[in-house]
C-alpha positions in Angstrom: -24.3 6.5 20.7 -23.2 7.8 17.0 -23.5 11.4 14.9 -25.8 13.6 17.3 -27.2 16.7 16.0 -25.9 20.0 18.0 -29.4 22.1 18.0 -28.5 24.7 20.5 -28.1 28.3 18.9 -25.6 29.3 20.9 -23.2 26.6 20.3 -23.9 26.7 16.2 -23.1 30.3 16.3 -19.7 29.7 18.1 -19.1 27.3 15.1 -19.7 29.8 12.4 -17.6 32.1 13.9 -15.0 29.2 14.3 -15.3 29.0 10.7 -15.1 33.1 10.2 -12.2 33.6 12.0 -9.3 30.1 11.0 -10.2 31.3 7.1 -7.4 32.6 5.5 -8.4 35.5 3.7 -5.2 36.3 1.7 -2.3 34.2 0.3 -4.4 31.3 0.4 -4.1 29.0 -2.6 -1.9 25.9 -2.3 -1.4 23.2 -5.2 -3.8 21.2 -3.5 -6.2 23.6 -4.2 -6.1 22.7 -8.2 -6.4 24.0 -11.2 -9.2 26.4 -12.7 -8.8 24.6 -16.1 -8.5 20.8 -14.9 -9.5 20.2 -11.4 -7.2 18.5 -8.6 -4.4 16.9 -10.2 -5.8 17.1 -13.4 -2.5 18.7 -15.0 1.2 19.7 -14.0 1.9 22.0 -11.1 3.0 24.9 -13.5 -0.4 25.1 -15.2 -2.5 24.9 -11.6 0.0 27.8 -10.6 -0.8 29.8 -13.5 -4.7 28.9 -13.4 -5.5 28.4 -9.9 -8.7 27.5 -9.0 -10.5 30.0 -7.0 -10.3 30.1 -3.3 -14.3 30.6 -1.2 -14.4 34.0 0.4 -15.4 32.7 3.5 -17.7 29.7 4.6 -21.6 29.4 6.2 -22.0 26.5 8.6 -25.0 24.4 7.5 -24.9 21.7 10.2 -23.0 20.6 13.3 -23.0 16.8 14.8 -21.3 15.5 18.0 -19.9 12.2 17.6 -20.7 10.0 20.7 -18.1 6.9 20.0 -17.1 5.4 23.5 -14.9 3.2 22.0 -12.8 5.6 20.0 -13.0 8.0 23.0 -11.7 5.2 25.4 -8.5 4.8 23.1 -8.0 8.5 22.9 -8.3 9.2 26.3 -5.6 6.6 27.0 -3.5 7.9 24.6 -3.8 11.1 26.1 -3.1 10.4 29.6 0.0 8.5 28.3 1.7 11.5 26.8 0.3 13.8 29.7 2.6 11.7 31.7 5.6 11.6 29.4 5.1 15.7 29.2 5.0 15.7 32.8 8.3 14.4 33.2 10.2 15.5 30.4 8.6 19.2 29.9 6.3 20.9 27.2 5.9 24.0 25.3 2.7 25.2 24.9 2.3 25.8 21.2 -0.9 28.0 20.2 -2.7 26.8 17.4 -5.4 29.3 15.4 -8.4 27.1 16.1 -8.0 26.6 19.8 -7.4 30.3 21.0 -10.0 31.9 23.2 -13.0 31.9 22.6 -12.7 28.6 21.2 -10.5 26.5 24.0 -13.6 25.8 25.5 -15.7 25.3 22.9 -19.2 23.9 23.8 -18.6 23.5 27.3 -15.8 21.1 26.9 -12.1 22.3 27.7 -9.0 21.2 26.0 -6.1 19.5 28.7 -3.9 21.7 29.6 -0.3 20.7 30.0 0.2 18.2 26.7 -0.8 20.6 24.0 -4.3 19.0 23.3 -6.1 20.9 20.1 -8.6 21.0 18.3 -8.1 20.5 14.4 -10.0 20.8 11.0 -9.5 17.5 8.8 -11.5 17.8 5.1 -12.7 14.7 3.5 -15.9 13.5 1.5 -19.1 13.1 3.5 -18.7 9.5 3.3 -15.0 9.5 5.0 -16.0 11.6 7.4 -18.6 9.9 8.7 -16.3 6.7 8.4 -14.0 8.2 10.4 -16.5 9.0 13.2 -17.2 5.1 13.4 -14.3 3.9 13.0 -11.4 6.3 13.2 -8.6 7.5 10.3 -7.0 4.7 8.6 -3.2 6.1 8.1 -3.1 3.9 4.8 -5.4 6.2 2.8 -3.0 9.2 3.8 -2.4 10.8 0.0 -5.1 9.0 -1.6 -7.4 12.4 -1.7 -6.6 15.8 -3.0 -3.1 15.3 -2.0 -1.0 16.6 -4.9 0.5 13.8 -6.7 2.9 13.3 -9.7 1.2 12.6 -13.1 -0.1 9.2 -13.7 0.6 8.1 -9.9 -2.5 6.6 -8.1 -1.8 8.4 -5.0 0.4 11.2 -3.5 3.5 11.6 -1.5 2.6 13.1 1.7 4.5 15.7 2.7 5.6 14.7 6.2 4.9 10.7 5.8 1.9 8.7 6.2 -0.4 10.1 9.2 -3.3 11.9 10.3 -3.1 15.4 8.7 -5.1 18.3 10.9 -5.0 22.1 10.1 -5.8 24.9 12.4 -7.4 26.9 9.2 -10.8 25.6 7.7 -9.3 27.1 4.8 -6.7 24.4 4.4 -8.8 21.8 5.6 -11.7 22.5 2.8 -9.1 21.8 -0.3 -9.7 18.2 0.7 -13.5 18.7 1.8 -15.8 16.6 -0.8 -19.7 17.0 -1.7 -22.1 14.8 -0.1 -22.6 12.0 -2.9 -26.5 11.5 -1.5 -27.5 14.6 -3.4 -25.4 15.7 -6.8 -26.8 18.8 -7.0 -25.9 20.3 -3.2 -23.3 22.3 -2.4 -22.6 20.7 1.2 -19.3 20.1 2.3 -17.7 18.4 4.8 -14.9 18.5 7.4 -14.4 17.0 11.0 -13.4 19.0 13.9 -11.0 16.6 15.9 -9.4 16.5 19.2 -5.6 15.9 19.0 -3.0 15.2 21.5 0.1 16.9 20.3 2.2 16.2 23.4 5.9 17.7 22.4 5.7 18.6 18.7 9.0 18.7 16.5 8.5 21.6 14.2 9.3 21.7 10.6 10.2 25.1 8.8 12.5 23.7 6.0 11.5 23.0 2.6 13.7 19.6 2.0 11.7 17.1 4.2 12.8 13.7 5.1 9.5 12.3 6.0 11.1 8.9 7.4 13.4 10.6 9.7 10.4 13.1 10.9 8.5 9.6 11.9 11.4 8.4 13.6 11.7 11.5 16.1 8.0 10.7 17.2 7.4 7.0 17.0 11.1 6.1 18.3 12.1 9.5 20.1 11.0 12.4 22.1 8.7 13.8 20.0 4.7 13.5 20.1 4.0 14.8 16.6 5.1 16.6 14.0 4.3 20.8 13.4 4.7 21.3 9.6 5.5 25.0 10.3 5.7 26.3 6.5 4.7 29.7 7.1 7.5 31.3 9.7 10.2 31.0 7.4 8.9 30.0 3.8 6.0 32.1 3.6 3.6 29.9 2.7 0.3 30.0 3.7 -0.6 27.2 5.9 0.7 25.3 8.9 -0.5 21.5 9.4 -0.2 18.9 12.4 0.5 15.7 11.9 0.2 12.5 14.1 1.5 9.1 13.3 -0.5 7.3 15.9 -4.8 7.3 15.1 -5.6 7.2 18.5 -4.1 10.8 18.9 -7.1 11.8 17.3 -10.5 11.7 18.2 -13.1 13.0 15.1 -15.3 15.0 17.7 -17.4 17.1 15.4 -18.8 16.6 11.9 -19.4 19.9 10.1 -21.1 20.9 7.0 -21.0 24.1 5.6 -21.5 25.8 1.9 -18.6 27.6 0.5 -19.1 31.3 -0.1 -17.6 32.6 -3.8 
């Protein structure tokens, strides 16, 4: 029970390939990456845009741990069964994501559930936060308290799609929120989770004008189970994000450590 190191070299090679394939090489800066002069949330949006912090050209895997947490897995499995039952009654359109395409749909010989949009997705944070999530699951009250863009003087940001669990199909997006280890200040290691998430029927948001409360109501009180924030197809932004508003719809399955290639 707990975080168990993955030692199989073939599996580690799969994870390195995952980081390679899910890295977006061009048009990959957002304001959550921050400013090269003032860091994240240290200046205005116009300053950050004019002085964009460099985006890594890639990532080198350092370690992988499988999270064996029976209590969290039981809650996730119950939620997954509930969503699958609803999808079997009302239908569910498959929604492919980059991090689950072959050969990652059966990563580490563990397949994903067909018929209910079960995905594996990234979530970047500090080492301490990642370990806490593996032990106790996500805390929705902390949404917007990390590297998310915030107004000058504000203590927290306003998450784009409301308070929920934010997940990404691309390591490049998750890396915007990844922190270094605090145990060794000189370390160059960064951390991210690779989570299972049950998306069910996502409501797809492609517009720039977003009503977070309306989206939340569509999911919690309506026919949907998650939000697919697609800022790529219409707005030509770099990334899509997936949001679930119930923490039991996500299971922190793997902890990854890596270095940035600059």
